[in-house]
MDTraj code that builds the backbone (N, CA, C; nanometers):
import mdtraj as md
import numpy as np

residues = "UNK UNK UNK UNK UNK UNK UNK UNK UNK UNK UNK UNK UNK UNK UNK UNK UNK UNK UNK UNK UNK UNK UNK UNK UNK UNK UNK UNK UNK UNK UNK UNK UNK UNK UNK UNK UNK UNK UNK UNK UNK UNK UNK UNK UNK UNK UNK UNK UNK UNK UNK UNK UNK UNK UNK UNK UNK UNK UNK UNK UNK UNK UNK UNK UNK UNK UNK UNK UNK UNK UNK UNK UNK UNK UNK UNK UNK UNK UNK UNK UNK UNK UNK UNK UNK UNK UNK UNK UNK UNK UNK UNK UNK UNK".split()
xyz = np.array([
    [-0.4577, -1.4753, 0.3092],
    [-0.5843, -1.5546, 0.2473],
    [-0.5569, -1.6056, 0.1093],
    [-0.4922, -1.6705, 0.0507],
    [-0.5277, -1.6583, -0.0748],
    [-0.5794, -1.7527, -0.1635],
    [-0.6580, -1.7247, -0.3547],
    [-0.7545, -1.7508, -0.3366],
    [-0.8493, -1.7515, -0.2760],
    [-0.8124, -1.6108, -0.2564],
    [-1.0347, -1.5439, -0.1774],
    [-1.1126, -1.5824, -0.2633],
    [-1.2273, -1.5529, -0.1871],
    [-1.3743, -1.5631, -0.2357],
    [-1.4498, -1.3630, -0.2346],
    [-1.4187, -1.4106, -0.1027],
    [-1.4749, -1.2845, -0.0517],
    [-1.3786, -1.1529, -0.1081],
    [-1.3378, -1.0790, -0.1113],
    [-1.3376, -0.9376, -0.1758],
    [-1.3169, -0.8304, -0.0377],
    [-1.1363, -0.9029, -0.0090],
    [-1.1240, -0.8254, 0.1824],
    [-1.0549, -0.6351, 0.1619],
    [-1.1550, -0.5695, 0.1870],
    [-1.1532, -0.4371, 0.1722],
    [-1.0535, -0.3396, 0.3292],
    [-1.0459, -0.2128, 0.2991],
    [-1.1012, -0.1412, 0.4654],
    [-1.2174, -0.1564, 0.5027],
    [-1.3769, -0.1940, 0.3523],
    [-1.5267, -0.1918, 0.4495],
    [-1.5071, -0.3585, 0.5215],
    [-1.4471, -0.4658, 0.4730],
    [-1.4226, -0.6156, 0.5266],
    [-1.5310, -0.5910, 0.6894],
    [-1.5658, -0.6316, 0.6988],
    [-1.6527, -0.6529, 0.8577],
    [-1.5318, -0.6977, 0.9744],
    [-1.4743, -0.8465, 0.9097],
    [-1.4302, -0.8724, 1.0401],
    [-1.2996, -0.9843, 0.9479],
    [-1.0910, -0.9218, 0.9603],
    [-1.0993, -1.0411, 0.8650],
    [-0.9706, -1.1077, 1.0670],
    [-1.0275, -1.2320, 0.9607],
    [-0.9118, -1.3396, 1.0530],
    [-0.9087, -1.3549, 1.1813],
    [-1.0269, -1.3964, 1.1397],
    [-1.1041, -1.3766, 1.3125],
    [-1.0782, -1.5262, 1.3370],
    [-1.0567, -1.6198, 1.4159],
    [-1.0314, -1.7612, 1.4430],
    [-1.1686, -1.9052, 1.4378],
    [-1.1768, -1.9884, 1.3443],
    [-1.2886, -2.0286, 1.2916],
    [-1.2895, -2.1844, 1.2101],
    [-1.3680, -2.2371, 1.2134],
    [-1.3944, -2.3892, 1.2713],
    [-1.4601, -2.4742, 1.1338],
    [-1.4655, -2.5004, 1.0820],
    [-1.5716, -2.6562, 0.9722],
    [-1.5637, -2.7811, 1.0548],
    [-1.6331, -2.8234, 1.0879],
    [-1.6613, -2.9768, 1.1474],
    [-1.6931, -3.0511, 1.1142],
    [-1.7539, -3.1871, 1.0384],
    [-1.7999, -3.2896, 1.0291],
    [-1.7805, -3.3857, 1.1133],
    [-1.8897, -3.5132, 1.0990],
    [-1.9360, -3.6099, 1.1302],
    [-1.7045, -3.6425, 1.2608],
    [-1.6063, -3.6528, 1.2080],
    [-1.5470, -3.7388, 1.2317],
    [-1.4553, -3.7119, 1.2255],
    [-1.4756, -3.5134, 1.1540],
    [-1.3570, -3.4546, 1.1263],
    [-1.3525, -3.2822, 1.2000],
    [-1.2576, -3.2812, 1.2231],
    [-1.2513, -3.1300, 1.2271],
    [-1.1608, -3.0140, 1.1822],
    [-1.1593, -2.9058, 1.1071],
    [-1.0675, -2.8134, 1.0763],
    [-1.0506, -2.6377, 1.1242],
    [-0.9585, -2.6201, 1.1286],
    [-0.8999, -2.4479, 1.2194],
    [-0.8900, -2.3965, 1.1430],
    [-0.8907, -2.2879, 1.0341],
    [-0.8858, -2.1624, 0.9930],
    [-0.8783, -2.0490, 1.0415],
    [-0.7975, -1.9645, 0.9376],
    [-0.8709, -1.8325, 0.9824],
    [-0.9720, -1.7895, 0.8755],
    [-1.0310, -1.7199, 0.8832],
    [-1.1756, -1.7252, 0.8859],
    [-1.1736, -1.5462, 0.8143],
    [-1.2656, -1.4535, 0.7331],
    [-1.3371, -1.4053, 0.7061],
    [-1.4587, -1.3482, 0.6651],
    [-1.4978, -1.2950, 0.7593],
    [-1.6790, -1.2577, 0.7924],
    [-1.7175, -1.1277, 0.7568],
    [-1.8194, -1.1098, 0.6618],
    [-1.7688, -0.9732, 0.5921],
    [-2.0195, -0.9468, 0.5962],
    [-2.0626, -0.8345, 0.6605],
    [-2.2319, -0.8547, 0.6047],
    [-2.2236, -0.6969, 0.5639],
    [-2.2710, -0.7333, 0.4187],
    [-2.2955, -0.6250, 0.3560],
    [-2.4767, -0.6640, 0.2579],
    [-2.4672, -0.5239, 0.2256],
    [-2.5901, -0.4635, 0.1297],
    [-2.6153, -0.5164, 0.0336],
    [-2.7088, -0.5897, -0.0962],
    [-2.6258, -0.6357, -0.2371],
    [-2.6306, -0.4750, -0.3006],
    [-2.5187, -0.4850, -0.3930],
    [-2.6007, -0.3766, -0.4716],
    [-2.7118, -0.3420, -0.5612],
    [-2.7172, -0.2099, -0.5844],
    [-2.8540, -0.2153, -0.6769],
    [-2.8967, -0.2670, -0.7670],
    [-2.7972, -0.3424, -0.8603],
    [-2.7914, -0.3851, -1.0140],
    [-2.8080, -0.5792, -0.9591],
    [-2.7401, -0.5764, -0.8581],
    [-2.8301, -0.7151, -0.7923],
    [-2.9715, -0.7573, -0.7930],
    [-3.0229, -0.6757, -0.7895],
    [-3.1981, -0.6910, -0.7553],
    [-3.1898, -0.7999, -0.6754],
    [-3.1887, -0.7549, -0.5180],
    [-3.1969, -0.8192, -0.3481],
    [-3.2193, -0.7690, -0.2838],
    [-3.2671, -0.6491, -0.2829],
    [-3.2866, -0.5141, -0.1327],
    [-3.3925, -0.6170, -0.1211],
    [-3.4298, -0.5110, 0.0034],
    [-3.4808, -0.5915, 0.1245],
    [-3.3534, -0.6814, 0.1757],
    [-3.2590, -0.7021, 0.2036],
    [-3.1696, -0.8193, 0.2125],
    [-3.0416, -0.7657, 0.2828],
    [-3.0221, -0.8399, 0.4100],
    [-2.8708, -0.8243, 0.4565],
    [-2.7754, -0.9382, 0.4489],
    [-2.6501, -0.9433, 0.3605],
    [-2.5828, -1.0363, 0.3379],
    [-2.4641, -1.1091, 0.4610],
    [-2.4398, -1.2405, 0.5111],
    [-2.3484, -1.1860, 0.5921],
    [-2.2941, -1.3244, 0.5306],
    [-2.1647, -1.3088, 0.4553],
    [-2.0799, -1.4146, 0.5016],
    [-1.8950, -1.4202, 0.5347],
    [-1.9309, -1.5783, 0.4842],
    [-1.8384, -1.6007, 0.6131],
    [-1.6793, -1.7346, 0.4871],
    [-1.5130, -1.7126, 0.4883],
    [-1.4993, -1.7616, 0.3769],
    [-1.3883, -1.7589, 0.5191],
    [-1.3546, -1.9710, 0.5369],
    [-1.2664, -2.0098, 0.5877],
    [-1.0970, -1.9949, 0.4481],
    [-1.0121, -1.9960, 0.5101],
    [-0.8928, -1.9645, 0.5059],
    [-0.9124, -2.0792, 0.3770],
    [-0.8342, -2.1670, 0.3121],
    [-0.8481, -2.2824, 0.2169],
    [-0.7620, -2.3208, 0.2393],
    [-0.6183, -2.2874, 0.2765],
    [-0.4699, -2.3589, 0.2730],
    [-0.5350, -2.4201, 0.4224],
    [-0.5587, -2.3396, 0.5521],
    [-0.5850, -2.4493, 0.6976],
    [-0.7203, -2.4994, 0.6905],
    [-0.7786, -2.5605, 0.5647],
    [-0.8491, -2.6739, 0.5756],
    [-0.8171, -2.7669, 0.4779],
    [-0.8774, -2.8801, 0.5256],
    [-0.7965, -2.9639, 0.3967],
    [-0.9723, -3.0686, 0.3631],
    [-1.1074, -3.0345, 0.5193],
    [-1.2117, -3.1359, 0.4405],
    [-1.3153, -3.0471, 0.3223],
    [-1.2602, -2.9203, 0.3400],
    [-1.3530, -2.8707, 0.2846],
    [-1.3131, -2.7918, 0.1731],
    [-1.3374, -2.7518, 0.0654],
    [-1.2933, -2.6895, -0.0544],
    [-1.3093, -2.5407, -0.0445],
    [-1.2389, -2.4743, -0.1160],
    [-1.2741, -2.2806, -0.0744],
    [-1.3894, -2.2090, -0.1109],
    [-1.4559, -2.1658, -0.0076],
    [-1.6098, -2.1169, -0.0718],
    [-1.6200, -2.0463, -0.0038],
    [-1.7030, -2.0566, 0.0282],
    [-1.8121, -1.8940, 0.0691],
    [-1.9152, -1.9287, 0.0867],
    [-1.9877, -1.9726, 0.2470],
    [-2.1168, -1.9416, 0.3284],
    [-2.1461, -1.8273, 0.2968],
    [-2.3070, -1.8016, 0.3111],
    [-2.3272, -1.6934, 0.2720],
    [-2.5090, -1.7211, 0.3552],
    [-2.5406, -1.6123, 0.5004],
    [-2.6788, -1.6232, 0.4885],
    [-2.7181, -1.4616, 0.4092],
    [-2.8562, -1.5239, 0.3249],
    [-2.9128, -1.3713, 0.3314],
    [-3.0803, -1.3761, 0.4295],
    [-3.0544, -1.2375, 0.4803],
    [-3.1543, -1.1763, 0.6009],
    [-3.1764, -1.0735, 0.5736],
    [-3.3985, -1.0611, 0.6367],
    [-3.3875, -0.9972, 0.5650],
    [-3.3992, -0.8869, 0.8062],
    [-3.4184, -0.7655, 0.6880],
    [-3.3982, -0.6802, 0.7937],
    [-3.4523, -0.7090, 0.9460],
    [-3.5525, -0.7504, 0.9768],
    [-3.5994, -0.8016, 1.0974],
    [-3.4871, -0.8942, 1.1301],
    [-3.4503, -0.9583, 1.0678],
    [-3.3774, -1.1193, 1.1371],
    [-3.2665, -1.0459, 1.0501],
    [-3.1519, -0.9669, 1.0623],
    [-3.0061, -0.9170, 1.0949],
    [-3.1352, -0.8234, 1.2252],
    [-3.1657, -0.8079, 1.2539],
    [-3.1383, -0.6992, 1.3666],
    [-3.1979, -0.8128, 1.4834],
    [-3.2299, -0.8963, 1.4643],
    [-3.2331, -1.0356, 1.5819],
    [-3.1135, -1.0857, 1.5852],
    [-3.0345, -1.1205, 1.5126],
    [-2.8983, -1.1529, 1.4841],
    [-2.8089, -1.0772, 1.5737],
    [-2.8166, -0.9039, 1.5624],
    [-2.7410, -0.8394, 1.6368],
    [-2.7475, -0.8645, 1.7580],
    [-2.9325, -0.7625, 1.8238],
    [-2.9401, -0.8895, 1.9380],
    [-2.8822, -0.9575, 2.0235],
    [-2.8924, -1.0838, 1.9462],
    [-2.8401, -1.2140, 1.9996],
    [-2.7470, -1.1680, 1.9931],
    [-2.6088, -1.1030, 1.9559],
    [-2.4834, -1.1261, 1.9336],
    [-2.4678, -1.0742, 2.0776],
    [-2.5015, -0.9591, 2.0965],
    [-2.4467, -0.8048, 2.1800],
    [-2.5413, -0.9238, 2.3093],
    [-2.5895, -0.9955, 2.2987],
    [-2.6469, -1.0633, 2.4320],
    [-2.5349, -1.1681, 2.4981],
    [-2.4893, -1.2463, 2.3539],
    [-2.3894, -1.2995, 2.3604],
    [-2.2533, -1.2891, 2.4486],
    [-2.2173, -1.1671, 2.3138],
    [-2.1382, -1.1234, 2.3793],
    [-2.1250, -1.0912, 2.5533],
    [-2.2532, -0.9306, 2.5747],
    [-2.2132, -0.9460, 2.7160],
    [-2.2542, -1.0644, 2.8610],
    [-2.3023, -1.1595, 2.8231],
    [-2.2078, -1.3391, 2.8602],
    [-2.1000, -1.3313, 2.8662],
    [-2.0551, -1.3470, 2.7770],
    [-1.9007, -1.3893, 2.7527],
    [-1.8367, -1.2057, 2.8248],
    [-1.8710, -1.1457, 2.8701],
    [-1.7800, -1.0549, 2.8864],
    [-1.7824, -1.0517, 3.0999],
    [-1.9665, -1.1190, 3.1188],
    [-1.9485, -1.1510, 3.2017],
    [-2.0561, -1.0463, 3.3411],
    [-2.0773, -0.9360, 3.1711],
    [-2.1704, -0.8600, 3.2209],
    [-2.2974, -0.8808, 3.2492],
])
top = md.Topology()
chain = top.add_chain()
for i, resn in enumerate(residues, 1):
    res = top.add_residue(resn, chain, resSeq=i)
    for name in ("N", "CA", "C"):
        top.add_atom(name, md.element.get_by_symbol(name[0]), res)
traj = md.Trajectory(xyz[None], top)
């Protein structure tokens, strides 16, 4: 991905997952980077878990390069993690 807005390092959660952006009458598919982190102390956002998603800007025509970010409480992050595990088990047929 060129012109990345997210820093992609060895600590990045998932890089190059399949992703899509869609609207009423269009769909763009592109590789994406997904990252989960907590803000640094100087960012004054303690008690927050961040989930960030950036689609490769070269793979989408309808969307300008950007990052979507959720700010989750620890409880919300755990709820999301539990739901992901449940759906992963279902996808594997467990």
